[in-house]
Structure formats: C-alpha cells, structure tokens
C-alpha distance (Angstrom), angle and dihedral (degrees) to the residues before:
residue distance angle dihedral
X1 . . .
X2 3.89 . .
X3 3.83 114.5 .
X4 3.85 114.5 -139.7
X5 3.88 117.9 -149.5
X6 3.75 102.5 -121.2
X7 3.80 139.1 152.5
X8 3.80 132.0 33.4
X9 3.85 119.3 -27.0
X10 3.69 115.2 -80.6
X11 3.74 90.6 -158.4
X12 3.91 128.3 32.2
X13 3.76 130.7 -175.7
X14 3.74 115.5 -166.2
X15 3.76 126.3 -170.4
X16 3.88 93.6 -31.0
X17 3.77 117.3 -174.4
X18 3.93 123.7 179.0
X19 3.72 123.9 175.4
X20 3.75 137.5 173.8
X21 3.79 129.9 -144.9
X22 3.86 110.4 -128.8
X23 3.78 124.2 -149.5
X24 3.86 127.7 -126.7
X25 3.72 97.7 -140.2
X26 3.79 145.0 -91.5
X27 3.74 104.1 -88.2
X28 3.72 127.2 114.7
X29 3.84 109.9 -50.0
X30 3.73 91.4 0.6
X31 3.79 103.9 84.5
X32 3.70 111.4 120.2
X33 3.66 97.5 1.6
X34 3.74 115.9 138.4
X35 3.80 124.1 -116.0
X36 3.76 135.6 -165.6
X37 3.80 122.3 -38.1
X38 3.78 115.0 -114.0
X39 3.82 110.9 -147.1
X40 3.87 96.6 -152.4
X41 3.76 94.4 167.6
X42 3.82 112.4 27.6
X43 3.82 112.0 -178.6
X44 3.76 108.4 -34.2
X45 3.91 124.2 -178.6
X46 3.87 115.5 -171.3
X47 3.80 138.1 161.8
X48 3.71 130.1 -162.5
X49 3.75 122.3 -166.2
X50 3.84 129.6 -156.1
X51 3.83 111.6 -78.4
X52 3.83 92.7 3.9
X53 3.87 122.4 135.4
X54 3.84 107.7 -148.9
X55 3.76 118.2 -173.8
X56 3.86 119.5 -149.6
X57 3.75 107.5 -156.4
X58 3.80 137.8 179.2
X59 3.73 144.2 104.5
X60 3.83 124.4 -57.9
X61 3.81 109.4 -79.2
X62 3.85 94.3 27.7
X63 3.93 93.1 114.9
X64 3.74 101.8 -106.7
X65 3.75 95.5 121.6
X66 3.77 91.5 45.1
X67 3.89 88.3 50.0
X68 3.84 89.5 52.8
X69 3.74 93.7 47.4
X70 3.75 90.8 49.5
X71 3.77 91.5 52.1
X72 3.70 88.2 52.1
X73 3.87 91.7 51.2
X74 3.83 92.2 -111.6
X75 3.78 91.6 120.0
X76 3.69 129.5 34.5
X77 3.92 118.5 -123.6
X78 3.72 120.2 -131.6
X79 3.70 93.5 -148.3
X80 3.95 137.0 0.0
X81 3.69 134.1 45.1
X82 3.78 144.4 -102.7
X83 3.77 121.2 -142.2
X84 3.72 128.9 -164.3
X85 3.75 118.8 -159.4
X86 3.91 87.2 -14.2
X87 3.81 94.5 -53.0
X88 3.85 122.1 111.1
X89 3.73 114.3 -119.9
X90 3.82 89.0 -141.3
X91 3.93 87.5 74.3
X92 3.84 84.9 72.7
X93 3.73 118.4 -172.4
X94 3.92 119.9 82.9
X95 3.86 94.7 -4.2
X96 3.77 90.9 55.6
X97 3.71 95.4 46.8
X98 3.83 90.3 48.7
X99 3.77 89.6 48.3
X100 3.82 93.3 54.3
X101 3.82 90.7 52.6
X102 3.82 98.4 40.6
X103 3.82 98.8 42.9
X104 3.82 112.9 61.7
X105 3.90 132.8 178.3
X106 3.71 130.2 -138.4
X107 3.74 110.7 -157.5
X108 3.85 127.8 -141.1
X109 3.70 97.8 -120.2
X110 3.87 113.4 48.1
X111 3.74 92.1 -171.7
X112 3.84 93.3 58.7
X113 3.78 88.9 41.1
X114 3.77 96.0 58.6
X115 3.78 123.6 69.8
X116 3.89 105.1 -123.8
X117 3.82 90.8 -147.4
X118 3.73 95.8 54.4
X119 3.79 122.3 81.6
X120 3.75 117.1 -125.4
X121 3.70 92.6 -103.4
X122 3.81 92.4 55.0
X123 3.74 90.2 48.2
X124 3.79 94.6 54.1
X125 3.81 91.6 39.9
X126 3.81 93.2 51.0
X127 3.85 94.6 85.4
X128 3.83 91.6 50.0
X129 3.81 90.2 54.1
X130 3.79 93.7 46.1
X131 3.70 90.2 56.1
X132 3.75 96.5 42.1
X133 3.86 94.1 -114.7
X134 3.82 111.2 149.7
X135 3.87 96.2 159.5
X136 3.80 135.8 11.7
X137 3.84 134.4 178.6
X138 3.81 84.2 7.2
X139 3.95 91.0 -60.1
X140 3.75 126.0 125.0
X141 3.73 121.9 -129.3
X142 3.69 92.6 -95.3
X143 3.80 91.3 53.2
X144 3.89 91.2 45.7
X145 3.92 91.2 52.1
X146 4.00 90.5 45.5
X147 3.96 88.1 51.4
X148 3.80 93.0 47.2
X149 3.82 91.9 49.1
X150 3.90 91.5 45.5
X151 3.80 91.0 50.1
X152 3.83 89.7 52.9
X153 3.81 90.3 55.4
X154 3.76 99.0 -99.9
X155 3.89 106.4 130.6
X156 2.88 134.5 -154.4
X157 3.81 85.9 23.1
X158 3.75 97.4 -166.9
X159 3.86 93.0 68.4
X160 3.87 87.1 66.1
X161 3.83 98.7 50.9
X162 3.83 95.0 94.4
X163 3.76 99.9 32.9
X164 3.78 125.4 102.3
X165 3.85 129.5 -130.9
X166 3.95 93.7 -106.1
X167 3.80 87.8 59.6
X168 3.88 92.1 63.2
X169 3.68 135.9 70.3
X170 3.85 123.7 -109.0
X171 3.78 91.2 -101.9
X172 3.76 92.8 48.1
X173 3.79 91.3 49.7
X174 3.78 91.7 52.4
X175 3.86 87.6 51.4
X176 3.78 89.1 53.3
X177 3.84 90.1 51.2
X178 3.77 88.3 50.5
X179 3.85 89.9 49.0
X180 3.83 87.5 53.6
X181 3.74 89.3 60.7
X182 3.82 95.4 39.9
X183 3.81 94.8 54.4
X184 3.80 88.2 72.5
X185 3.83 94.7 53.6
X186 3.73 94.2 -121.7
X187 3.82 125.8 -161.9
X188 3.86 93.8 -157.2
X189 3.80 129.2 35.7
X190 3.80 116.9 -166.2
X191 3.89 107.0 -156.9
X192 3.65 117.4 -168.0
X193 3.86 111.0 -160.1
X194 3.89 88.6 -36.1
X195 3.74 96.5 -175.6
X196 3.75 106.2 25.6
X197 3.81 94.6 98.5
X198 3.75 93.6 49.2
X199 3.75 134.4 91.1
X200 3.79 114.5 -97.0
X201 3.88 89.2 -117.6
X202 3.81 91.6 67.2
X203 3.86 102.8 31.6
X204 3.87 90.4 86.7
X205 3.78 91.1 50.9
X206 3.83 92.4 53.2
X207 3.68 92.1 45.8
X208 3.80 92.6 48.9
X209 3.85 86.3 50.2
X210 3.89 92.1 54.6
X211 3.79 92.5 47.1
X212 3.83 88.2 49.4
X213 3.67 91.3 53.7
X214 3.83 90.7 53.3
X215 3.84 92.5 46.9
X216 3.81 97.3 44.5
X217 3.83 102.2 36.1
X218 3.82 105.1 21.6
X219 3.83 93.7 -118.4
X220 3.78 113.5 167.6
X221 3.83 114.6 -141.9
X222 3.75 135.2 -158.8
X223 3.88 104.2 -160.5
X224 3.73 117.8 -165.2
X225 3.80 113.9 -152.8
X226 3.85 146.1 153.2
X227 3.78 88.7 -154.6
X228 3.67 118.5 87.8
X229 3.82 89.8 -174.2
X230 3.85 87.3 63.8
X231 3.88 89.9 47.3
X232 3.79 88.2 52.4
X233 3.83 90.3 54.5
X234 3.77 101.1 45.0
X235 3.84 114.5 19.4
X236 3.71 135.1 86.8
X237 3.80 92.3 -161.7
X238 3.90 133.9 14.9
X239 3.62 130.2 -145.2
X240 3.73 115.3 -163.8
X241 3.86 115.3 -154.0
X242 3.79 129.5 -162.3
X243 3.74 128.4 176.3
X244 3.79 96.8 -16.2
X245 3.76 98.1 -42.3
X246 3.80 139.9 83.1
X247 3.75 108.6 -111.9
X248 3.82 99.1 177.8
X249 3.81 135.5 13.0
X250 3.74 131.3 169.7
X251 3.82 145.4 110.3
X252 3.80 110.2 -30.2
X253 3.81 98.4 -121.0
X254 3.79 92.9 46.5
X255 3.79 96.4 45.5
X256 3.85 92.2 47.6
X257 3.82 99.7 41.1
X258 3.86 97.5 33.0
X259 3.90 105.1 27.4
X260 3.87 116.3 -178.4
X261 3.86 100.8 -168.7
X262 3.78 119.5 71.7
X263 3.85 90.4 -136.7
X264 3.86 89.9 58.6
X265 3.72 90.5 48.0
X266 3.82 90.6 51.6
X267 3.93 92.2 49.2
X268 3.76 87.4 51.4
X269 3.85 93.1 55.4
X270 3.88 89.2 76.4
X271 3.86 95.7 44.5
X272 3.86 108.7 96.1
X273 3.85 91.4 -163.0
X274 3.89 87.3 63.2
X275 3.87 93.8 47.8
X276 3.79 90.9 -99.5
X277 3.77 122.4 175.0
X278 3.73 97.1 -129.6
X279 3.74 92.2 -128.0
X280 3.96 133.2 107.3
X281 3.74 112.7 -98.1
X282 3.76 101.4 171.7
X283 3.94 120.1 95.8
X284 3.77 129.7 -165.1
X285 3.71 133.2 41.6
X286 3.80 123.3 -35.0
X287 3.78 114.1 -100.3
X288 3.78 119.2 -72.2
X289 3.80 116.1 -161.8
X290 3.71 92.1 -160.6
X291 3.85 91.8 60.8
X292 3.87 110.9 46.1
X293 3.84 109.1 -177.2
X294 3.80 117.3 -129.4
X295 3.78 116.5 -108.4
X296 3.84 116.1 17.1
X297 3.70 103.3 2.3
X298 3.78 90.5 -139.8
X299 3.79 97.0 54.9
X300 3.87 97.9 97.2
X301 3.90 88.1 62.4
X302 3.88 97.9 27.8
X303 3.92 111.5 126.3
X304 3.83 88.3 -153.6
X305 4.00 90.5 58.8
X306 3.80 93.4 38.5
X307 3.82 93.5 51.8
X308 3.79 95.6 45.1
X309 3.83 95.3 -113.7
X310 3.80 90.6 118.9
X311 3.94 90.1 52.0
X312 3.78 89.9 48.1
X313 3.75 91.1 54.6
X314 3.78 91.0 48.5
X315 3.79 97.2 -118.0
X316 3.88 103.0 99.9
X317 3.75 95.4 101.8
X318 3.89 87.9 51.5
X319 3.86 90.8 48.0
X320 3.84 88.8 52.9
X321 3.94 99.2 40.3
X322 3.78 114.1 20.9
X323 3.69 123.7 68.3
X324 3.81 115.2 -139.9
X325 3.77 132.5 -160.4
X326 3.82 128.4 -150.9
X327 3.80 112.2 -61.7
X328 3.79 123.0 -166.5
X329 3.86 100.5 -118.1
X330 3.83 95.4 166.0
X331 3.74 128.0 14.1
X332 3.73 107.1 -68.1
X333 3.79 93.1 -7.3
X334 3.85 116.0 106.1
X335 3.84 130.4 -175.1
X336 3.83 136.2 174.5
X337 3.74 99.1 -141.0
X338 3.85 128.0 123.6
X339 3.88 92.8 -157.3
X340 3.81 93.3 49.4
X341 3.78 91.8 46.1
X342 3.90 90.0 49.4
X343 3.81 89.9 50.6
X344 3.78 88.6 50.1
X345 3.69 90.9 52.5
X346 3.86 91.4 52.9
X347 3.74 89.5 49.2
X348 3.87 97.3 53.2
X349 3.73 146.0 -74.0
X350 3.81 124.9 -22.1
X351 3.73 119.0 -89.6
X352 3.84 91.7 -146.5
C-alpha cells in the first residue's frame, strides 16, 4: 500500500525563533562575558501532514538540526509555537504527554544513541517504561519489544534480547534505535541524518525501512539531511534551509528539477542524480548565524547577484536591502527570492 498525505497537519511550526548566547572567552577579564547572539532558527513556519515524508535540507550550520531538536523539545524556542494535531504544546498537560509519546526521534549516530551497558531488550523497552506502558493491544512488554524489533527488520527478534550494542553492526544498531521509536506506536518520526554514519552498503536498506514504515503504518517523518540526493529518494516534499530560515519548499520532484532559489540550485550542482557538476559553486564565507546580512540573507554568496543577473533584472537593490519571506511562485511551491518573484511577475499573475 502507498500512503497518501491527506487531512489537516499533524504538526505545525509557527514563527519559530531559537537563539544561543555566545561567550567571549576565558582570558583575563573575559571569563563569563557574553558574546554575540547566534540566531540558529530565525522565523520558521512548517507543516507536516499525516503520512508525509518532509526532508529538511541545507548545509551544515544552517539550523536544520536545531529546528529538529526544538520540535522534539530538546531546545527551548525564544519565540513562536509548535502545534500537535491543532493544539499548542505550550498548553502542557495531556497534549504534551501525548506528544512526547507519539513523536519520536531517530538520532544520527546509533552508537552514541544506545547505552553500551544496556541490552538491546532494555534499550527498546526503555520508552515503554518511561511512559508507564506495561501492555498494549493485548501484548505484554516482551511482545511489544519483539514486535518493534521485527518491524525494524531484526528477525527473529528474541535472539537480540540479551545482546549488547557493541555486538551488532552499524546498520543493526540503527535498526535498534528505530525499534526504540516504533515500540511507542508513534505518529511522527524525526530522523536526524539517519544514514549519514552508515556504510553505503546499508544506507539503502535503512531508507527502504523508513519508507516501508510510512507506507505500512502511515507514520509521518521529518528527515533532516544535508544530502539532496537522499531527499530525492525518500521525501514527498523538500524544505531547503539557509541561515536559520526556509528559503524554498515544495514537492520534491519540482524543487529538485525546477528549483526557484539560487541556493537550492547551488546545492544541486553537487548532486549526481540531478546532473550536478560535482564542483563547488558557492563563493564567499560560510554562513555565520551571529551576522545575518540585511536583505536576502543569501545575497553575499548568490551567483545571480555576483554575476550581475540580479542587477540586469532590476532587483539587486532589493536583494541587498529588502528581506523577503516565502512567496508561492507555483502551486504548492514557495521560494524567498526577489529574482524568482520578478520572473514570476513577468510570466503572469501570482498564484497566491
């Protein structure tokens, strides 16, 4: 069966801001002094629908992992809200307890995620015990653990009960981490670079497993990745993030074959699946969240600005001086780009 993402959003992020206070240093007279504020997430709106796989892509340091951690409650937002099934988590109480059970995370490094002193059984059963679940669907804890391990592709599951993480391969450890999420019957899985630490030979197997969980059980997923090739393989929609903000979002095939934002185009230049040239195309310094440029935050590195294309189109001044939010330039396809918006205006009326 192929699950179709339908209905109202199961997860909503509205106007989310997350910042971190830096430190000056530890020299004489500097200890404890505050440094610049890093705006890691700087006004993000996002929706995830039931059964949808949404890839959150971008360079290292763009804020995507901080956004995922904030969604999971591991970082505190400075501003904005997160809603689960239409209810704000800030209300606390029952909705927050349900959220913590029904939204689970799969970390990047399975070796770090698993306690080396716990058996595989204890690692998977830990979530059940934290949430006080001793039986569910008429199944005992032991049966629930076995079912989760089997669903994650570890069969027969009982043979792993008394083993320890160091006795397993990297791919098996990642399957155990996934089983620890599945044991609670989640509606959403947040996967932070779920295959980046694995050998190429097992990455495809883990991606196939994640897609199978979506198709078989309707689990929605937010997949954090720096690899647009992975997004191409697994996602229904792609959100491209740069310097704390989403700069393009839309259906995967459309975003990756007809990108609207110059940053997305630059990222695609190193993706073989997209006909990339396997060479760096971005100029200038890497993003610094303590120094957000005025105007479009990508303009200091934008090939369209550097080459003079934006000036020829009459939008360079806006690129350098006017901040621009996401605009729907095609149905369901949004981008934050003055040049793309100007070209859309040339082509016809707005789709918003």
